C-alpha positions, 0 to 999 in steps of 0.5 A: 500500500501507499502509506502516504496520504493522497492530496485529497486526504491531505486537504481534508486533514488540514480541514480537520486540523482547523476545525479541531483547533477552533472548536475542540481546543477551547473546550477541552477542560469543559468536556472533561468536567462535563461542564460542556454538554458532550451530547450536544457537542457530538450532535453538532459534529453530526450536523457538520458531517463528521459523524457520517464521514464513511456513511454512503451518500445514499444514506446521507453521509459523505461516502468516504473510506474509513481512513478519513474517519481515523484521520478525523479521530486522530486530530480530535485526539490531539486536543481531547483523546476521550472523544476517540472513546466516544466515537469508537462505539458510534463509528463501529455501529455505523460500520456494522450496519453498513456491512451486516445490516439489512436494507431496512436497517440501513435505511432506518438508522444510517441517516439518523447516525450520520446526522447525529440525531442518534448516537450509537454505542456497543453494549457487549461487556458484562461484569463477568464477560469482557473479552470472552463474548461467549461468557455473556449472561444476557439473554434473548428469548422468543415471546410470540412474534417478538423477542424479550431482552434481559441483560446487565451491561457494564462499561457502556460508553456514552450509555446515558447519552446514546439513542441506539445500542448494539447489544450482545446476548445469548440467543436461546432460540438458535442452537446454530448461533448461540449469540445474538446482536440486537439493535436496541432503541434507547430513546425511550429510556426503557432501561436502567442506567447508572451514573457515569463511572468516574475513572482515571482517564478519558473522562470526557466520555461517559461510561455507564452500567445499563440494565434491560428488563424484558425489553421487547424487540422485533425480528427487525431488531436482530442483525441476522446476516452473519454469525453474531460472534463474527459481527461482534468481533468486527465491531470490536475491531472497528472500535479498537482502531478508532481508539488507536487513532485517538492514541496517535493523536495523544502521542503527537500532542505529548510530543508537541508539549515536550518540544515546546518546553525543551525550546524554552526551559533553561538549565545550566546556561542553555535550553534543555533542548540542547542537551543530548539526553533530551534530544534522544527522548524527543527523537524516540517519541517522534519516531514511535508516534510516526510508526503508530500512525502508519500502523493505524493508516494501514489498518484503516486502508485494509478495511476496504482493500484487504478485508481478510487482513483487517482484524490482524492490522486492527489488533496490531494498531490498537496494541502498538498505538496504545503502548506508544501513547503510554510509554512516550507520554511518560517520556514527554512528562519527563521532559517537562519535569515538575511542571508536567505534574501540575493538574492544570498542565495538559501533559498531566491529563494526557498521561492519565488518558494514555494508560486508559488507552491500553485497557478500553475496547480490549487490553493490550494482552487481548490484542496479542492473544488475538494476533496469536490466534490469527497467526495460527501458532 
C-alpha cells in the first residue's frame, strides 16, 4: 500500500486540523468536567458531517473510506483523546450496519447516525464477560412474534446519552448461533442506567452500567446476516482502531508539549533542548508516534482493500498505538519535569488518558492473544 496520504486526504486533514483547533481546543477542560454538554457537542459534529464521514451518500453521509474517519479521530485526539472513546462505539455501529445490516436497517438508522440525531454505542461487556464474548449472561428469548431482552451490561461508553445500542446476548432460540446482536432503541429510556463511572482517564466520554428488563424487540431489531460472534468481533475491531487513532493524536500532542518546553526551559546556561539526553527522548517520541500512525493508516486502508487482513491490522494498531501513547507520554512528562505534574498542565491529563488507552475496547494482552490466534501458532 501507499502509506502516504493522497492530496485529497491531505486537504481534508488540513480541514480537520482547523476545525479541531477552533472548536475543540477551547473546550477541552469543559468536556472533561462535563461542564460542556458532550451530547450536544457530538450532535453538532453530526450536523457538520463528521459522524457520517464513511456513511454512503445514499444514506446522507460523505461516502468516504474509513481512513478519513481515523484521520478525523486522530486530530480530535490531539486535543481531547476521550472523544476517540466516544466516537469508537458510534463509528463501530455504523460500520456494522453498513456491512451486516439489512436494507431496512440501513435505511432506518444510517441517516440518523450520520446526522447525529442518534448517537450509537456497543453494549457487549458484562461484569463477568469482557473479551470472552461467549461468557455473556444476557439472554434473548422468543415471546410470540417478538423477543424479550434481559441484560446487565457494564462499561457501556456514552450509555446515558446514546439513542441506539448494539447489544450482545445469548440467543436461546437458535442452537446454530448461540449469540445474538440486537439493535436496541434507547430513546425511550426503557432501561436502567447508572451514573457516569468516574475513572482515571478519558473522562470526557461517559461510561455507564445499563440494565434491560424484558425489553421487547422485533425480528427487525436482530442483525441476522452473519454469525453474531463474527459481527461482534468486527465491531470491536472497528472500535479498537478508532481508539488507536486517538492514541496517535495523544502521542503527537505529548510530543508537541515536550518540544515546546525543551525550547524554552533553561538549565545550566542553555535550553534543555540542547542537551543530547532530551534530544534523544524527543527523537524516540517522534519516531514511535509516526510508526503508530502508519499502523493505523494501514489498518484503516485494509478495511476496504484487504478485508481478510483487517482484524490482524486492527489488533496490531490498538496494541502498538496504545503502548506508544503510554510509554512516550511518560517520556514527554519526564521532559517537562515538575511542571508536567501540575493539574492544570495538559501533560498531566494526557498521561492519565494514555494508560486508559491500553485497557478500553480490549487490553493490550487481549490484542496479543488475538494476533496469536490469527497467526495460527
